[in-house]
C-alpha positions as CSV (number, residue, x, y, z in Angstrom):
1,M,7.7,-19.5,-9.9
2,S,4.1,-18.2,-10.8
3,D,2.5,-15.9,-8.5
4,K,-0.7,-16.2,-10.6
5,P,-3.5,-17.2,-7.9
6,W,-5.1,-20.4,-8.2
7,L,-8.8,-20.3,-9.0
8,F,-9.4,-22.3,-5.8
9,P,-6.7,-22.4,-3.2
10,V,-5.8,-25.5,-1.2
11,C,-5.8,-25.4,2.6
12,V,-3.2,-27.8,4.2
13,I,-3.8,-28.9,7.8
14,C,-0.4,-29.3,9.6
15,T,-1.0,-32.3,12.1
16,R,2.0,-31.3,14.2
17,T,0.8,-27.8,15.0
18,N,-2.9,-28.0,14.1
19,Q,-2.3,-24.9,11.8
20,T,-4.1,-24.4,8.5
21,L,-1.8,-23.1,5.8
22,K,-3.5,-21.6,2.6
23,V,-1.6,-22.5,-0.7
24,G,-2.9,-20.4,-3.6
25,T,-0.1,-20.1,-6.1
26,T,2.3,-22.5,-7.8
27,R,5.2,-20.7,-6.0
28,E,3.5,-21.4,-2.6
29,A,3.0,-25.0,-3.5
30,W,6.6,-25.4,-4.7
31,K,8.0,-23.9,-1.6
32,M,5.8,-26.0,0.6
33,L,6.9,-29.3,-1.3
34,L,10.6,-28.3,-0.9
35,D,10.5,-26.8,2.7
36,M,7.7,-28.5,4.7
37,W,6.5,-31.6,3.1
38,P,6.7,-34.6,5.5
39,V,8.5,-36.9,2.9
40,A,11.0,-36.4,0.2
41,D,10.2,-39.1,-2.1
42,G,7.2,-40.7,-4.0
43,H,6.0,-40.6,-7.4
44,R,3.4,-37.9,-6.9
45,F,5.8,-35.8,-4.8
46,L,8.4,-35.8,-7.6
47,S,5.7,-35.3,-10.2
48,A,4.3,-32.2,-8.4
49,L,7.9,-30.7,-8.2
50,R,8.4,-31.1,-11.9
51,I,5.0,-29.9,-12.9
52,C,5.5,-26.7,-10.7
53,M,8.7,-26.1,-12.5
54,D,7.2,-26.8,-16.0
55,V,4.3,-24.2,-15.1
56,E,7.1,-21.7,-14.2
57,H,8.7,-22.3,-17.5
58,G,5.4,-21.9,-19.5
59,I,4.5,-25.5,-19.8
60,G,1.1,-26.2,-18.5
61,E,-1.3,-24.1,-16.5
62,P,-1.5,-23.3,-12.8
63,A,-4.4,-25.7,-12.4
64,D,-1.9,-28.5,-13.4
65,A,0.3,-27.5,-10.5
66,R,-2.7,-27.4,-8.1
67,D,-3.9,-30.8,-9.3
68,A,-0.3,-32.3,-8.9
69,F,-0.1,-30.8,-5.3
70,I,-3.3,-32.2,-4.4
71,A,-2.1,-35.7,-5.7
72,A,1.1,-35.3,-3.8
73,A,-0.7,-34.6,-0.6
74,E,-2.9,-37.7,-1.0
75,E,0.2,-39.7,-1.5
76,A,2.0,-38.3,1.7
77,G,-1.2,-38.5,3.9
78,V,-1.2,-34.7,4.3
79,T,-4.7,-33.6,5.2
80,I,-6.1,-30.9,2.8
81,E,-9.4,-29.0,2.2
82,A,-9.4,-28.4,-1.6
């Protein structure tokens, strides 16, 4: 996964722990989607996973992964500060 920093990180607020987690790379977004996401389905969730993998393979830009991650958060009702 790409460790190239996003121009603007996204802060995810975990409602269970009230902890704020910073997501600043495609790798971090992909890992959060796989390991910590409250849902494992949904069009935007699956799209975000695919776009993160595409960015890893040189298709698209890290900003595409950031946008997809934000869309997945909106779909899942995850509170973010972008």
